[in-house]
C-alpha positions in Angstrom: 113.7 53.5 77.3 116.7 53.5 74.4 117.2 55.4 72.2 114.9 55.3 69.3 117.3 57.8 67.5 120.7 56.1 68.0 119.3 52.9 66.5 117.8 53.7 63.2 121.8 54.6 62.9 122.9 52.0 63.3 120.5 50.2 61.6 120.8 52.2 58.6 124.5 52.1 59.0 124.4 47.9 59.3 121.8 48.0 56.6 124.5 49.7 54.4 127.1 47.7 55.3 124.8 45.0 53.1 124.5 46.2 50.3 120.9 46.4 50.8 118.1 49.6 50.3 115.0 49.6 52.5 112.9 48.1 50.0 114.8 44.3 49.8 114.6 45.2 53.6 111.6 45.6 53.6 110.8 42.3 51.5 113.2 40.5 53.6 111.5 41.5 56.7 107.7 41.5 55.5 107.5 45.0 56.0 107.7 48.0 54.3 109.7 50.6 52.9 107.5 53.1 55.1 107.8 51.4 57.7 112.0 50.7 57.8 112.4 54.3 56.6 110.5 55.6 59.6 112.8 53.2 62.3 115.9 54.0 60.3 115.0 57.6 61.1 113.9 56.8 65.0 110.4 58.1 64.1 108.9 54.8 64.5 108.6 52.2 68.1 109.3 48.7 67.2 108.1 45.8 68.1 111.5 43.8 70.2 110.9 40.8 67.7 111.1 43.7 64.3 114.3 44.8 65.9 115.6 41.6 66.1 114.2 39.8 62.6 116.4 43.4 61.1 119.4 42.2 63.7 118.8 38.9 61.7 118.8 40.2 58.0 121.6 43.0 58.5 124.1 39.8 60.5 123.9 42.2 63.3 126.0 40.6 66.7 122.9 40.8 69.4 126.5 42.2 71.9 125.9 45.3 69.4 122.7 45.3 69.7 121.7 45.4 73.5 125.0 48.2 73.9 122.0 50.0 72.1 119.1 49.2 73.1 120.6 48.6 77.4 123.3 50.9 77.4 124.0 55.2 77.3 126.5 54.0 75.2 126.8 54.1 70.8 127.8 51.8 69.4 128.9 52.6 65.5 129.6 49.7 63.1 
């Protein structure tokens, strides 16, 4: 099991580095801003395809994502 809070913090940091609002990211990913907010707060358990889509929009390297999902160490951008 991965750390949902660490993943959410990681995704929020990436979104902010791209200067995207929740609403903009949600639109690009075809999700609601509420859904994105829940993911970023660690309150949701998104499908892998949703996580990948968010990562594509935020230009997140798959290696950084795998460090969050499949290991105990936390990666901050």
